[in-house]
N, C-alpha and C positions, 0 to 999 in steps of 0.2 A: 858450748855454743847452742845446742838444742834447748837447754833450759832457759837461756836468755831469749830465744825466739818464742818459746812457749809463754814466757812471762809477758812479752810484748803482745802476743796474740790475746792473752787474757785481758790486758790493759785496753787493747783496742775494742774488744767485745764489751767491756765495762763502759768505755766511753760512748759506744753506740747506744747502749741501753740508757745511759744517762741523758744523752741528747734526745732520744725518742721520748723519754719521760718528760723532759723539759718542754718539748714541742707539744705533747699532750696537755700539759698544764697550761701553756699559753693558749691553746685552742679552747680549753674549758673557760678561761677568763674572757676570751673574745666572745664566745657564745653567751656567757652570763651578762656581759656588758651590753650586748646587742639586744638582749631580751627586754631590758628596761622594765617598765610597769611595776606592779606591786611585788612580783616574785623575784626581782633582781637581787643580787648580792649587796647592792648599795642601798641601805635603808633610807638615806636622805638623798633623793635624786633631784637634781636641779636641771630643769629643762628650759629651753627658750620659749617665749610666749609667741611673739609675732614680730619678726625683724622689721617688717614694713612699718608697723605701728611705732616701734622705738625710733626709727629714723625719721618718722613724720612728727615726732613730739620732742624737739630739742629741750634739754633740761629735765627730762624724765627718764627714769630707769624702771623697768618692769621685770619681774621675776616670779616664777612659780616654784613651789617646793611641794613634794609629796612625802609625808611622814606617816607611815602606817597606812590607814585608809583615808586620811584627810588631805586635802589639797589647799594650800594657802597661796594667795595672790598678793604680791607686794608691789605697791606703787610708790616710788620715791621721787619727789619733786625736788631737784637739786637747786632750783632757783629760790623757791620759798622755804627750802630746808624742812620739808614735812614728809613723813613716811606714813602710809596707810596700809593696813593689813586686812585683807578680806579673806573669808573662808568660803570655799566653793563646795556645795553639796548638790550634785546633779545640775539642774538648771537654776538653782538658787544661789545668790551671792549675798553674804552679809558682812557688814563692817565689823571687824573684831577689835581693831585698835587704830588710833590715829595720834600722831605726836609730832610736835615740832622738835627737831633734833639740833637746832642751833646751839643750845647750851652744852650739848654733848661733845661737840667738836672742840670745845675749850679744855676738855679733860684729857691731859696727856698721859696720866697714869692713875688707874682706879684701884691700885693695890695698897695705897697708903691710907692711914687714918689721918683725917684732916679735921682738926677741931673736935667737935662732938659727933662728927659723922664717921662711922666705921667704914673700913674698906668694903666695897660692894662687889669686888672681883669674885667671880665664881658663884655669886648669889642669883637672885631672881630679878635683878635690876632695880632701878629707883625711879621715882616720879620726876617730873620736870623741875619742881621746886628744889628737891634734894640735889639734882644734877647741877642746877644753877649755884646753889650754896657750896657744893663740893668744888665746882670750877673756880669760884671766887676764892675759897679757902686755899685751894691748890696754887692759885696765882700768888697769894701772899706768902705761902711757904717757899715757892721758887724765888720770889723777890728777896726774901730774907737770906736764902742760901746764896744768891748772887752777891748780896752785900757782904756776907761773911767771907766769900771766896775772893772778893776784890780787895779786902783789907790787907 
């Protein structure tokens, strides 16, 4: 009987230490997440810009990201389907990239080789003309598949 109670006591002691260790781990994660900034554990921090501005501009989405020491500001116009990327350095803002993404929404899968265009999944992206050609080629591939499936 005493051996059984001694075993239960050791198990209870182990469970207490395990719980204390878990609480300590969660506390470290909370403090690290609250720190934010460049020293946080999350290398790609996404923060809100200004909620009032977003609500005052229907059809626009605004986002900032901090990667390393650089901060990018993304402005997405969902009506005109255009995305603009600005880089912020102190009080200076410069346009890095602007693109109409309408052809991109036609692409349902970028992992396939379509015609003479190789899969660009996992690559550095493609330009607008390649995206348009890939989207058109992908539509044809899907149409051929549907025709074969319905026979």
